[in-house]
C-alpha positions as CSV (number, residue, x, y, z in Angstrom):
1,M,288.6,-2.5,167.9
2,V,290.4,-2.9,164.6
3,I,292.5,0.0,163.2
4,E,291.4,0.0,159.6
5,G,293.7,1.7,157.1
6,I,296.6,2.2,159.6
7,F,299.2,1.3,157.0
8,Q,297.7,3.6,154.3
9,G,298.9,6.7,156.2
10,E,297.2,9.8,157.5
11,S,293.9,10.8,155.9
12,Q,290.9,12.9,156.4
13,F,289.8,10.7,159.2
14,M,293.0,9.5,160.8
15,E,296.1,11.1,162.3
16,F,299.1,9.5,164.0
17,K,301.2,10.6,167.0
18,E,304.3,8.8,168.1
19,D,303.8,9.9,171.7
20,I,301.6,12.1,173.8
21,P,302.9,15.7,173.3
22,P,303.7,17.6,176.5
23,K,301.4,20.4,175.4
24,S,297.9,19.0,174.7
25,E,297.2,21.8,172.2
26,K,299.5,19.9,169.8
27,Y,296.8,17.3,169.3
28,M,293.7,19.1,170.6
29,K,293.5,21.0,167.3
30,T,292.9,17.7,165.6
31,V,290.4,16.6,168.2
32,V,288.1,19.7,167.6
33,A,288.7,19.4,163.9
34,F,287.3,15.8,163.9
35,A,284.4,16.9,166.1
36,N,283.6,19.8,163.6
37,G,283.8,17.4,160.7
38,T,282.6,13.8,160.2
39,G,284.7,12.4,163.0
40,G,288.0,10.6,163.0
41,K,290.7,8.7,164.9
42,L,293.9,9.8,166.6
43,I,296.3,7.0,167.1
44,F,299.1,7.4,169.6
45,G,302.1,5.1,169.4
46,V,302.6,5.3,165.6
47,Q,305.1,7.5,163.7
48,D,303.3,9.7,161.2
49,N,306.0,9.7,158.6
50,T,307.2,6.1,158.6
51,L,304.0,4.4,160.0
52,A,306.3,2.5,162.3
53,V,304.5,1.1,165.4
54,K,306.4,2.3,168.4
55,G,303.7,1.5,171.0
56,F,303.7,1.9,174.8
57,E,304.6,-0.3,177.7
58,K,301.7,-2.1,179.1
59,D,302.2,-0.6,182.5
60,D,302.1,3.0,181.2
61,V,299.3,2.7,178.6
62,F,296.4,3.1,181.1
63,L,298.0,6.3,182.7
64,K,298.4,7.8,179.2
65,M,294.8,7.0,178.3
66,D,293.6,8.8,181.5
67,A,295.8,11.8,180.6
68,I,294.3,12.0,177.1
69,T,290.7,11.7,178.4
70,N,291.2,14.4,181.0
71,A,292.9,16.8,178.5
72,I,290.1,16.5,176.0
73,C,287.4,16.9,178.5
74,D,289.1,20.0,180.1
75,S,290.3,21.7,176.9
76,C,287.3,21.7,174.5
77,E,284.2,23.7,174.4
78,P,281.5,22.4,174.0
79,K,282.5,19.3,175.9
80,I,283.8,16.4,173.7
81,T,283.7,12.9,175.1
82,P,286.1,10.6,173.3
83,N,286.0,6.9,172.9
84,I,289.4,5.6,173.9
85,A,290.7,2.0,173.6
86,I,293.9,0.0,173.5
87,Q,294.8,-1.8,170.4
88,E,297.6,-4.4,170.0
89,V,299.5,-4.1,166.7
90,N,302.4,-6.4,166.0
91,G,302.7,-7.2,169.7
92,K,302.8,-3.6,170.7
93,Y,300.2,-1.4,172.4
94,V,298.8,1.7,170.8
95,I,296.1,4.1,172.0
96,V,293.2,4.7,169.7
97,V,291.1,7.9,170.4
98,E,287.9,8.0,168.4
99,I,286.1,11.3,168.1
100,S,282.6,11.4,166.7
101,S,281.1,14.2,164.7
102,G,279.6,16.6,167.1
103,M,276.0,18.0,167.3
104,Q,277.0,21.4,168.9
105,K,279.4,22.9,166.3
106,P,281.6,24.8,166.4
107,Y,283.9,23.0,168.8
108,Y,287.0,24.9,169.8
109,I,289.9,25.0,172.2
110,K,288.7,26.8,175.3
111,S,291.9,28.6,176.1
112,M,292.1,30.0,172.5
113,G,288.5,31.2,172.2
114,M,286.0,30.4,169.5
115,M,287.5,32.6,166.7
116,E,291.1,31.5,167.2
117,G,290.5,28.0,168.5
118,T,288.1,26.5,166.0
119,F,289.7,24.0,163.6
120,I,288.6,21.9,160.7
121,R,289.9,18.9,158.7
122,V,290.8,19.5,155.1
123,S,292.3,16.9,152.9
124,G,294.1,15.1,155.7
125,T,295.4,18.3,157.4
126,T,294.1,20.3,160.4
127,R,293.5,24.0,159.6
128,K,292.2,27.0,161.5
129,A,288.6,27.7,160.5
130,Q,287.8,30.9,158.8
131,A,285.3,33.3,160.3
132,Y,282.7,32.5,157.6
133,T,283.0,28.8,158.4
134,I,282.4,29.4,162.1
135,Q,279.3,31.5,161.2
136,E,278.0,28.7,159.0
137,F,278.4,26.3,162.0
138,I,276.5,28.7,164.2
139,L,273.6,29.1,161.7
140,D,273.4,25.4,161.1
141,G,273.2,24.7,164.8
142,T,270.2,27.0,165.1
143,N,268.5,25.4,162.0
144,R,268.9,28.6,160.0
145,S,270.5,29.3,156.7
146,F,272.4,32.4,155.7
147,D,269.9,33.4,153.0
148,Q,267.1,33.5,155.6
149,T,268.9,36.0,157.9
150,E,267.6,39.5,157.9
151,S,269.3,42.3,156.0
152,A,269.7,45.9,157.2
153,M,267.3,47.1,154.5
154,V,263.5,47.9,154.3
155,V,261.3,47.2,151.3
156,S,257.8,48.5,150.4
157,E,254.7,46.5,149.6
158,A,255.0,47.6,146.0
159,E,258.6,46.3,145.8
160,V,257.5,42.9,147.3
161,C,254.7,42.7,144.7
162,A,257.2,43.5,141.9
163,F,259.6,40.8,143.3
164,C,256.9,38.2,143.3
165,D,255.7,39.1,139.8
166,N,259.2,38.8,138.5
167,M,259.5,35.3,139.9
168,Y,256.0,34.4,138.4
169,Q,256.9,35.7,135.0
170,Y,260.2,33.8,135.0
171,A,258.4,30.6,136.0
172,L,256.1,31.1,133.1
173,S,259.0,31.6,130.7
174,L,260.3,28.1,131.6
175,C,257.0,26.4,130.8
176,T,256.9,24.5,127.6
177,S,253.1,24.3,127.3
178,E,250.0,26.3,128.1
179,E,248.9,23.6,130.5
180,A,252.1,24.0,132.4
181,K,251.6,27.8,132.5
182,Q,248.1,27.3,133.9
183,A,249.6,25.2,136.7
184,I,251.9,27.9,138.0
185,P,250.3,29.8,140.9
186,K,251.1,33.4,141.7
187,V,253.0,34.0,145.0
188,G,252.7,36.9,147.4
189,K,254.0,38.3,150.7
190,K,252.5,35.4,152.6
191,Q,254.6,32.9,150.7
192,L,257.7,35.0,151.1
193,L,257.2,35.1,154.8
194,S,256.8,31.3,155.0
195,W,260.1,30.9,153.0
196,K,261.7,33.5,155.4
197,L,262.7,35.6,152.5
198,I,261.1,38.6,154.3
199,S,260.0,39.3,157.9
200,E,257.7,42.0,159.4
201,K,258.7,44.2,162.3
202,N,256.9,47.2,163.6
203,G,254.9,47.5,160.4
204,K,258.1,47.4,158.2
205,I,259.0,44.7,155.7
206,I,262.6,43.5,156.2
207,P,264.1,41.5,153.3
208,S,266.4,38.6,154.0
209,K,269.8,38.3,152.4
210,G,268.3,35.6,150.1
211,Y,265.7,38.1,148.9
212,L,268.4,40.6,148.0
213,L,270.4,37.9,146.2
214,L,267.3,36.8,144.2
215,N,266.6,40.4,143.4
216,G,270.1,41.0,142.1
217,C,271.4,43.4,144.7
218,N,275.0,42.9,143.8
219,D,276.3,45.9,145.8
220,A,275.6,43.9,149.0
221,F,277.1,40.7,147.6
222,S,279.9,41.5,145.2
223,E,281.1,37.9,144.9
224,A,277.6,36.5,144.2
225,T,278.3,36.2,140.5
226,I,279.2,33.6,137.9
227,Q,282.5,33.7,136.1
228,C,282.4,31.9,132.7
229,A,285.4,31.2,130.6
230,V,286.6,29.0,127.6
231,F,290.1,27.8,127.8
232,K,292.3,26.4,125.1
233,G,293.5,22.9,125.9
234,T,292.8,21.1,129.2
235,V,294.3,23.5,131.8
236,R,293.7,27.0,133.0
237,D,296.3,28.6,130.9
238,I,295.2,30.3,127.7
239,F,291.8,32.2,127.7
240,I,289.8,32.0,124.5
241,T,287.0,34.1,125.9
242,K,285.5,35.0,129.3
243,K,282.6,36.8,130.8
244,E,281.1,37.5,134.3
245,F,277.4,37.5,135.0
246,S,275.6,39.4,137.8
247,G,272.1,40.3,138.6
248,A,269.2,38.2,139.9
249,L,270.4,34.7,140.6
250,Y,268.0,33.0,138.2
251,Q,269.1,35.4,135.4
252,Q,272.7,34.5,136.2
253,I,271.8,30.8,135.6
254,D,270.3,31.6,132.2
255,D,273.2,33.8,131.2
256,A,275.8,31.2,132.1
257,Y,273.8,28.4,130.5
258,H,273.6,30.2,127.2
259,F,277.3,31.0,127.4
260,V,278.1,27.3,127.5
261,L,275.7,26.5,124.7
262,Q,277.3,29.1,122.5
263,H,280.7,27.5,123.0
264,I,280.1,23.8,122.7
265,N,279.6,21.8,119.5
266,L,276.2,21.8,117.9
267,G,275.4,18.9,115.6
268,C,272.2,18.0,113.8
269,R,270.0,15.1,112.7
270,I,268.0,15.2,109.6
271,E,264.6,13.5,109.7
272,G,262.8,13.9,106.4
273,V,263.0,17.6,105.6
274,A,263.3,18.6,109.3
275,R,266.6,19.4,111.0
276,Q,267.0,18.8,114.7
277,D,269.9,20.6,116.4
278,I,271.6,18.5,119.1
279,Y,274.3,19.7,121.4
280,E,277.3,17.5,122.2
281,L,276.5,17.6,125.9
282,P,273.0,17.0,127.5
283,V,271.6,20.5,127.9
284,R,269.4,19.5,130.9
285,T,272.6,18.5,132.8
286,I,274.4,21.7,131.9
287,R,271.6,23.8,133.3
288,E,271.2,21.7,136.4
289,M,275.0,21.8,137.1
290,I,274.9,25.6,137.1
291,A,271.6,25.9,139.0
292,N,272.8,23.6,141.7
293,A,276.0,25.6,142.1
294,V,274.0,28.8,142.6
295,C,271.4,27.2,144.9
296,H,273.9,25.2,147.1
297,R,277.0,27.4,147.2
298,S,278.0,29.1,150.4
299,Y,277.3,32.8,150.2
300,L,279.5,33.3,153.3
301,S,282.5,31.8,151.6
302,P,284.7,34.2,149.5
303,G,284.9,33.4,145.8
304,K,282.6,33.3,142.8
305,I,281.0,30.4,141.0
306,Q,283.2,29.4,138.0
307,V,282.0,27.8,134.9
308,A,285.0,26.7,132.7
309,L,284.9,25.0,129.4
310,F,288.0,23.0,128.3
311,D,288.7,20.9,125.3
312,D,287.8,17.8,127.3
313,R,285.3,18.9,129.9
314,L,282.8,21.4,131.4
315,E,283.9,22.3,134.9
316,V,281.5,24.0,137.4
317,T,283.1,25.0,140.8
318,S,281.1,26.5,143.7
319,P,282.5,28.0,146.9
320,G,281.9,26.3,150.2
321,M,282.7,23.1,152.0
322,L,280.4,20.1,151.7
323,D,278.1,19.5,154.6
324,N,279.6,17.1,157.1
325,D,276.7,14.7,156.6
326,I,277.1,14.6,152.8
327,T,279.8,12.5,151.0
328,I,280.4,12.0,147.3
329,E,279.1,8.5,147.5
330,K,275.9,9.6,149.2
331,M,275.4,12.4,146.6
332,K,275.5,9.8,143.8
333,T,272.6,8.0,145.4
334,G,270.5,11.2,145.5
335,L,271.1,12.3,149.1
336,S,270.9,16.1,149.3
337,K,271.0,18.7,152.1
338,I,269.7,22.2,151.4
339,R,272.2,24.9,152.3
340,N,270.1,28.0,151.3
341,K,266.6,27.2,152.2
342,G,264.9,30.4,151.1
343,I,266.6,30.4,147.7
344,A,265.9,26.7,147.2
345,A,262.2,27.3,147.9
346,A,262.1,30.1,145.4
347,F,264.0,28.0,142.8
348,S,261.6,25.1,143.3
349,Y,258.6,27.4,142.8
350,M,260.1,28.7,139.5
351,N,261.1,25.1,138.4
352,V,264.8,26.2,138.3
353,I,265.6,23.0,140.1
354,E,263.6,19.8,140.4
355,A,263.1,17.3,143.1
356,W,265.7,17.4,145.9
357,G,268.7,15.1,145.3
358,S,267.6,14.0,141.8
359,G,270.1,16.2,139.9
360,I,273.3,14.2,140.5
361,P,271.8,10.7,139.7
362,R,270.2,12.2,136.6
363,M,273.5,13.8,135.5
364,F,275.1,10.4,135.6
365,Q,272.2,8.9,133.7
366,D,272.3,11.5,131.0
367,A,276.1,11.1,130.6
368,M,275.7,7.4,130.2
369,E,272.9,7.8,127.6
370,Y,275.1,10.3,125.7
371,G,278.0,7.8,125.7
372,L,280.1,10.2,127.8
373,R,282.7,9.4,130.4
374,E,281.3,9.2,134.0
375,P,281.0,12.7,135.5
376,E,283.4,13.6,138.3
377,L,282.5,15.0,141.7
378,I,285.4,16.6,143.6
379,D,285.4,17.7,147.2
380,M,288.2,20.4,147.2
381,G,287.9,21.2,150.9
382,S,286.8,24.8,150.6
383,D,285.1,24.3,147.2
384,F,283.0,21.7,145.4
385,R,283.5,20.9,141.7
386,V,281.6,18.9,139.1
387,N,283.2,17.8,135.8
388,L,281.1,16.8,132.8
389,Y,283.4,15.3,130.2
390,R,283.0,15.9,126.5
391,A,283.0,13.2,123.9
392,E,286.3,12.1,122.4
393,T,285.8,12.1,118.6
394,K,288.1,11.4,115.7
395,V,287.9,13.1,112.3
396,D,289.3,12.2,108.9
397,Q,291.7,14.4,106.8
398,F,288.8,16.5,105.6
399,G,287.7,17.4,109.1
400,V,284.6,15.2,109.0
401,I,283.9,12.9,111.9
402,E,284.6,9.2,111.3
403,P,281.5,7.0,111.3
404,G,280.7,5.3,114.6
405,N,282.7,7.8,116.7
406,C,279.7,9.7,117.9
407,N,277.1,7.2,119.1
408,F,274.7,8.8,121.5
409,G,271.8,7.0,123.1
410,A,268.4,7.4,124.7
411,N,268.2,11.2,124.6
412,G,267.5,11.1,120.9
413,A,271.0,12.1,119.7
414,N,271.6,9.0,117.6
415,G,273.0,10.0,114.2
416,A,274.2,13.4,115.4
417,N,277.6,14.2,113.9
418,F,280.2,16.6,115.3
419,G,283.4,17.8,113.7
420,A,286.8,18.9,115.1
421,N,287.9,22.4,116.3
422,G,284.3,23.5,116.7
423,A,283.3,22.7,113.1
424,N,280.2,20.5,113.1
425,F,278.7,18.5,110.2
426,G,275.1,17.4,109.9
427,A,273.8,14.1,108.5
428,N,273.4,15.6,105.1
429,G,277.0,16.6,105.0
430,A,276.2,20.3,105.4
431,K,278.4,22.2,107.8
432,V,276.4,23.4,110.9
433,G,277.3,24.9,114.2
434,T,279.7,27.5,112.7
435,D,279.9,31.1,113.7
436,E,276.8,31.7,111.5
437,D,274.8,29.2,113.5
438,V,275.9,30.6,116.8
439,I,274.8,34.0,115.7
440,L,271.5,32.7,114.3
441,N,270.9,30.9,117.6
442,L,271.4,34.2,119.5
443,L,269.1,36.1,117.1
444,R,266.4,33.5,117.7
445,Q,266.7,34.1,121.5
446,N,266.9,37.9,121.3
447,S,265.5,39.6,118.2
448,K,266.7,43.0,119.4
449,I,270.3,42.0,120.1
450,R,272.9,44.4,118.6
451,Q,276.0,43.5,116.7
452,K,278.2,44.7,119.5
453,E,276.3,42.5,121.9
454,L,276.8,39.6,119.5
455,H,280.5,40.2,119.6
456,E,280.5,40.4,123.5
457,E,278.4,37.3,123.9
458,T,280.3,35.1,121.4
459,G,283.9,36.5,121.4
460,I,283.7,36.6,117.6
461,P,285.5,39.7,116.3
462,I,283.1,42.6,115.6
463,R,284.3,42.9,112.0
464,T,283.5,39.2,111.5
465,V,280.1,39.7,113.2
466,K,279.3,42.5,110.7
467,R,280.4,40.4,107.8
468,I,278.3,37.4,108.9
469,M,275.3,39.5,109.4
470,A,275.6,40.9,105.9
471,V,276.0,37.4,104.5
472,L,273.0,36.1,106.4
473,Q,270.9,39.0,105.0
474,Q,272.1,38.3,101.5
475,K,271.2,34.6,101.9
476,G,267.7,35.7,103.1
477,K,268.2,33.9,106.4
478,V,267.6,37.1,108.4
479,E,265.8,40.3,107.8
480,R,265.9,43.7,109.6
481,Q,262.6,45.3,110.4
482,G,262.4,48.8,111.8
483,S,265.2,51.3,112.5
484,N,268.7,50.5,113.6
485,R,267.9,51.6,117.1
486,S,264.4,50.3,117.8
487,G,264.1,47.5,115.1
488,E,264.5,43.8,115.4
489,W,265.9,40.8,113.5
490,I,263.5,38.3,111.9
491,V,265.1,34.9,111.5
492,K,263.6,32.9,108.6
């Protein structure tokens, strides 16, 4: 057996002990942490701070091996069987204890009990597992997901029908053609039962926790929301604007998606007399980043999904540890494991998410085609983060982008021009993507939106919103039809 990486120090998968501690609990925490994770190696006979190989006498090493084996077998529940070997390093003998990822999680120190004696490995350290992590282990061991567990509520047949119709109408709203709409089937109680979003007991319909989340029951899940913010610069220091979205999960995705679109640069390409608006980031990727965070987050873990826009990147952070079988490298190849099976089934029906595992590889492909820096996937231990980097552009003294600094590829964005500080310039030299364009875009999406709502959605001062609306009407770009209360805006 070769000890790979011994001189790189302790890591997620390796820990050193100079000697065998008198109390086995000193290293048993790491043993159960490795078993609860992806496995690892405990190496006895190496100083953890200097990596100096102290080793053991050849006559003592076999007795020490037996002591370690007996301690692990007697102390852990469920039983952990280690693979123990002797390794000669620089003429000295060390003991290598290899612990495989277990199939019966959670593993814990028997004398401490499950709630106090369960440990996990986070960024090269051993930590006590929180109650929600233990619960996730238990659910995973029974092949269930949190969103499929029953709630304490009861719903009526009429409420189930309304729930199904809402999903159907939302699925239709995402279709881009009549043919696509015709292909969307209606769902009913039978389908919800198969997804385990509801169950029937004694003639009563019991909604699952996933049903409640999809239905926007925020009283039961106060942290199942999306926090969105725009920051000045590249760190979380100065807020420009922020907003939090609640309600049905798929509506949260829409709200967060449009929040991002309102605060990134919008360029254009002129083809003949037609103008094509093009965002600086691939919109498909933006939506999928948010949808995946909602679908795959841990709803047991405390914390809210955070969508943060910085000068250099879009950052989406979702609560919950990565599954032990999933690594960053595996995710890049398209490997995916569904955490919330009922929600994922509903999202798949509504076309909120596409084929399993395709999102991450497609995000990398879209970034490459847009000429962007490679996206970043970060395992933060208790959270997971995706960074989509914005294009670095240069502008001249007039604020106009320098030629050749915005070369986008196969997604059709060639010739799109973006300016500095949120000012965008189209191919005909006309300024686009200003506050006027942001407001016009919102009016196109919601003709009944009020000026106060425009202020809340964009962060533009209310006085500026009123002034822009007046200018747009004077220019003939918008027209008000009906009364102030019940009328709507017509964008020309």
